[in-house]
C-alpha positions in Angstrom: -0.1 0.0 0.0 1.5 3.3 -0.9 2.1 5.9 1.6 -0.9 7.9 0.0 -3.4 5.2 0.3 -2.5 4.6 4.1 -3.0 8.5 4.9 -6.6 8.3 3.1 -7.1 4.8 5.3 -6.5 7.2 8.1 -8.6 10.4 7.2 -10.9 9.3 4.5 -11.6 13.2 4.2 -8.3 13.7 2.3 -10.1 12.7 -0.4 -8.4 13.5 -4.1 -11.1 13.2 -6.3 -15.0 13.0 -5.5 -17.6 11.0 -8.2 -21.3 13.1 -7.5 -23.9 10.4 -8.9 -27.6 11.8 -9.3 -30.9 11.0 -10.7 -33.2 13.8 -10.3 -36.4 11.2 -9.9 -39.0 10.1 -7.5 -38.0 6.5 -6.9 -34.5 4.8 -7.0 -35.2 1.9 -9.4 -32.3 2.8 -11.8 -29.8 3.0 -8.7 -30.9 -0.3 -7.3 -29.9 -1.8 -10.1 -26.9 0.0 -10.4 -25.7 -1.0 -6.9 -26.2 -4.5 -7.7 -23.6 -3.7 -10.9 -21.3 -1.8 -8.6 -20.9 -4.7 -5.9 -20.9 -7.6 -8.6 -18.0 -5.9 -10.9 -16.5 -4.5 -7.5 -16.3 -1.1 -9.3 -15.8 0.9 -6.3 -13.2 -1.1 -4.5 -10.9 1.9 -4.6 -13.5 4.3 -3.3 -12.1 5.3 0.6 -15.4 6.9 1.2 -18.9 6.5 0.1 -21.9 8.9 1.4 -25.7 8.0 0.5 -28.0 11.1 -0.2 -31.2 11.6 -0.9 -30.7 12.0 -4.7 -27.6 10.3 -5.5 -24.1 8.3 -3.7 -21.1 10.2 -3.3 -17.7 8.3 -3.6 -14.6 9.9 -2.4 -11.1 8.2 -4.0 -7.4 9.2 -3.1 -6.4 9.1 -6.9 -8.0 10.7 -10.3 -7.3 7.7 -12.1 -9.5 5.9 -9.9 -12.0 8.3 -10.0 -11.9 8.2 -13.8 -12.3 4.2 -14.0 -15.2 4.1 -11.6 -17.1 7.0 -14.0 -16.1 4.7 -17.3 -17.9 1.7 -15.6 -20.7 3.3 -15.0 -21.0 5.4 -17.9 -21.0 1.7 -19.7 -23.5 0.5 -17.7 -26.8 3.0 -17.2 -27.4 6.4 -19.4 -25.4 9.3 -18.3 -23.9 12.6 -18.6 -20.7 14.0 -17.1 -18.8 16.9 -16.4 -15.9 17.9 -14.0 -13.9 20.5 -12.2 -10.9 20.9 -10.3 -10.0 23.1 -7.3 -6.6 24.4 -6.6 -5.6 22.9 -2.5 -2.0 23.8 -2.3 0.5 25.6 -4.5 4.4 24.7 -3.4 5.9 27.8 -5.2 9.4 26.7 -4.4 9.2 23.0 -5.7 6.6 24.3 -8.1 4.0 21.6 -7.7 0.6 22.3 -7.5 -2.3 20.1 -5.9 -5.8 19.6 -7.0 -9.1 18.2 -5.8 -11.1 16.6 -8.3 -15.1 16.4 -8.7 -17.0 14.5 -11.5 -20.8 15.4 -11.4 -22.7 12.2 -13.1 -26.1 12.6 -13.8 -28.4 9.6 -14.7 -31.2 10.0 -17.1 -34.5 10.8 -15.2 -36.3 8.9 -18.1 -36.1 5.3 -17.7 -37.1 2.6 -20.1 -40.4 1.8 -20.6 -41.8 5.1 -19.2 -44.7 7.5 -21.4 -43.1 10.3 -22.7 -44.8 13.6 -24.7 -42.1 14.9 -27.1 -41.0 18.6 -27.6 -43.2 19.5 -31.1 -40.0 20.4 -32.6 -38.0 16.7 -32.1 -41.7 15.0 -33.1 -41.2 17.0 -36.0 -37.6 16.3 -36.7 -38.0 12.3 -36.4 -41.1 12.4 -39.3 -43.9 14.0 -37.5 -44.9 11.2 -35.1 -47.0 11.3 -32.7 -45.7 12.9 -29.4 -47.0 9.9 -26.9 -44.5 7.3 -26.8 -42.7 4.7 -25.0 -38.8 5.7 -24.2 -36.0 3.2 -25.4 -33.3 5.6 -25.6 -32.7 9.4 -24.4 -30.4 12.4 -24.0 -30.3 13.4 -27.7 -33.3 15.3 -26.6 -34.5 15.9 -23.5 -37.8 15.5 -22.6 -40.0 14.5 -19.7 -41.7 11.5 -18.5 -45.9 11.8 -18.1 -46.0 8.1 -16.3 -43.6 5.6 -15.3 -44.0 2.3 -16.3 -45.4 1.5 -13.1 -48.3 4.1 -13.5 -49.3 2.5 -16.4 -52.7 -0.1 -16.1 -54.0 -2.3 -17.9 -57.0 -1.6 -20.0 -59.6 -3.0 -22.7 -61.0 -1.3 -26.0 -64.5 -1.5 -25.7 -65.5 0.3 -29.0 -63.8 1.9 -32.2 -65.4 5.1 -33.6 -63.6 6.1 -36.9 -63.5 9.5 -37.3 -61.5 9.8 -40.6 -60.4 6.8 -43.2 -57.1 8.6 -43.4 -54.0 6.7 -41.9 -53.0 9.1 -39.3 -53.0 9.4 -35.7 -56.2 10.8 -35.4 -58.1 8.1 -37.8 -60.7 7.0 -35.1 -61.2 7.4 -31.3 -61.2 4.4 -29.0 -63.2 3.7 -25.9 -61.4 1.9 -23.2 -62.0 1.0 -19.5 -59.3 0.0 -17.1 -59.7 -3.7 -16.3 -59.4 -3.1 -12.4 -62.9 -1.0 -12.8 -64.9 -4.0 -14.2 -67.4 -4.8 -11.7 -67.0 -1.5 -9.5 -68.5 1.3 -11.8 -68.8 2.5 -15.4 -65.7 4.3 -16.3 -64.8 5.1 -19.6 -62.4 7.1 -21.7 -62.4 7.9 -25.2 -59.1 8.6 -26.6 -57.1 8.9 -29.5 -53.5 6.7 -30.2 -50.7 6.4 -32.6 -51.4 2.5 -32.0 -54.7 2.4 -33.8 -53.2 0.2 -36.5 -53.0 -2.5 -33.4 -56.2 -2.3 -31.7 -59.8 -3.5 -32.2 -62.4 -4.0 -30.0 -62.2 -6.6 -27.2 -58.2 -6.0 -27.4 -56.6 -6.1 -24.1 -54.0 -3.1 -23.3 -51.2 -4.5 -20.6 -48.5 -2.4 -19.8 -44.9 -4.4 -19.9 -43.8 -4.2 -16.3 
């Protein structure tokens, strides 16, 4: 063990590089998945201190290279964007040596796979004027907000199809649907338009993939 590592074990606050892992969402689904991968691959074995926070985790390292290796691992297993800063700690004019502390901010995508999203008009237009309501599979190139998480989606049944226009477009028909959980409890129904019209017919079940 090198001299610096020995000192850091005694006083972990003497860290050289910190990785601030964040995700600004109401759930911790992605973090649970990421934590399992970190443990499985022993990716944080060089961390001298780990601090749990409300919207993330801070990892502290004794060497900048160890932090960079950890950031690279996280970037390969989840969708992130990163930025880094450095702060001057000391400058010895006699020996002409400087000491820095490095901070790597790693933000995990707030939109998760299978979330229901609503594309901004410009993004929808750039994708061939597709319908704005979609299920997310990729993110970051054009940011957008989640309307519903996959856990909020409910199973429904198509009761009726009312053709408004014979033209093939996302607004060609209206669909009357009801939640499966409402059967036998109430008569609540919903009249909706959807980009999935070519797949729907009366009696078809709409099942969210969990």
